[in-house]
Steps between C-alpha positions, in 0.01 A plus 500: 500500500415199285402718205811713541718190517339365184576832331866454586509148362309586182659837432850404396772764480737623765439516873493880506237512224290232668512678832388822335213316329373350824547827688281675243241223522479512880472878511120470487488307828384707796761498777421584862625425851262220601691287751562797728630410845463130418774497234801273557778631722747402227348756262604779733857398424550348155215331313598231248352204316708230668314198634129418522248783467145548626264748335158589639231543232169658595202513265238772534189574297521878506722751324709726731314815393171337606606453864316766700558425868284188529680185620636300206537125547749297301334253261808284455815447709777301332853436621738443209803301614799481264760238587864590558618420147206698356393213273157431655221702654213398728169686530348440845157654560403592855122463547330837544310366801812366679464567875818683599644757737514849346753724680402838646535778244449874464452618142479867620124508425363211709669270749466122514559366852617159380339161541363194321311545173480372143823567312337709227387743772867599547502688170166658591615617844804661336288690245224637726452876463765528227477557125687397187864394512540588869225249583676232294831564675356465850277207410794311352728584794256360757435191288876445470535528878218245537661254256828538688322431830336188352788351302822654631566605139584860417427556129795627296268692269130545441238590243136602495319357198189685386261246348319780317832587337557140395191535281707742289776238470246252362372769261849536351538122470149471357418203723651274764458126467514257792352177625203543737531212746145504640159634392478862614182707529529878526322681780586838345420479128208367300233581238133582541209365293581753228862393480629816664774498770357477853607395849368148580516532881462753779839507677560571871768748611734211585477373141270204571170427327177636646235427234465375143352758259210356306534488123878545487721217372849502660811471284624141507856385435491123439792276587740489207709729281385864483625811326386793712406850392629780728171534688443125539859442617454748784161349586635143504785566744262668748272196545498283813141423603364280218798288399422149381745337741377698803852624574389862570797729569753224425348476153524874451865493613570220254332684214685824575833315502413326173391831346827671598696218339283497188524874443880499542540197271283658232675835535837331447365293211304769314662827603876468474512468121246775433656847465152659509351291783800486735513872602123498568535176694782628720311823561182310599695275738671803650176688559343197670775478764651703780838359604739529792818374337676440832794730431591321175432650157230321299739445212737320740211284625438404135869427441531301823187293433563425132502123571146517638251406226118487523501119490726503806233665716345238731162578658450387861183447707507564876306240701540280189200687364261364766278723710591522868245750629358602832265774619633789707254742667501834322697366202288213376672213319881511506762269354757330723837418344584137572823385670620377158432845351706660776777249421475612136552862600799407715644301207466810281695704753779239496485467117418130543163500326604223258556261790162592648318439171663160455326383818182709444413466128134587567609861558593539130235627259529267203291693244 
C-alpha cells in the first residue's frame, strides 16, 4: 500500500492513468481468501475505506509450494493499525509465545478441539495435514479467529509475508541499510576454519539452541549502521537467542519491524525513479506476499492510503518490550500479555492509540 501510494504521488498525470499504473504494479501480488469466516460482517454488505483500518500481517519462513502437510508456525504476527484519517500507521507485534485461547477449528484434514496454547500454534493447527495455498488459507483463518478472540479486533484485510521472498526484494535493491540497535549473533549462519559457510549451532525442533559446533564462527552483526546483503538480511531478522540486550523475542519483533520499515523506505527512495528497477521491485514484492484485500481492490487501497508515508509508520512493543514469562506444563515458557498491553489492544480497537501512547511512551520503539 505504501509503495503503491508513493507511485501515485511520484507518477504525475491524470487519475485514470495513475490508477492504471498502480493496477498494473499490483497485478503481481498473490490474492487469496485468507480471513475466511472471520472477515468483518460489514464486508458481506459493502466494503469501503472509511475510518480506521486494521490489517493482520503474518510472516512465514517457507514458500507456499514448500508446504507439504506438516504444521507451519508463523514466525511473525504484526497488527497494522491505520488511524481514521489514514495519515499514520502503527505496527504492533504480538509475541509468538503469547499464551492465548485458540478457538476450536476443523480444517477438513485435522480438527483442533480448542484451548490455551501459544499464539503461533494457531497458524500451525490450521495448516496440519494440508498443502500449499490451502494450508495458508486455513492457517491464516484460525490465526485471525484467535486474534479476534484476544483483542476483539476483526482485521479488515490480511497478508502473508514470505521472508524467503523478501530476499528477492533485497536482491533487486542490491542491499538494505538500517541501524542495528544491539549486538546480534547468528545461530544459523557462520564460517568454518576454512572460511566456508557452516552452521554454528545444533538447533532443536522448537528453534532453540542445543549445542555449539566446534570450529565454526557465527555471523555477528555489531550495533551500528549496516547494509545487508539478501542472505544476511534474512538471517538477521530471524535471530532472538543471542541478542546483546537479552530481549529475546521482543528483540526479534523489533528488528522485523525495523526491517519492514527500512525495506519500504529504500524501495520508495531507490525504486520509484528507476524505470528498469521498478518493475522488478514490484514483481518481487508481489511474489513475496499473499493478500486478502478485504473486498477492496488493491489499487483503491493505494489511493485511499496515499497520505501514509514510511516515516509515518510507528513501531510498538507489547509489554513495553519487557519479558513477562511463565512456564506452562506441556508448552514450556509462554509470554503473558500485561494489563497495559491489553489496554493497548483495546485502544487500537477504539482508534485511540495516540492517547494510550501519550501515557505509555515506553511502548514506542525509538530506533
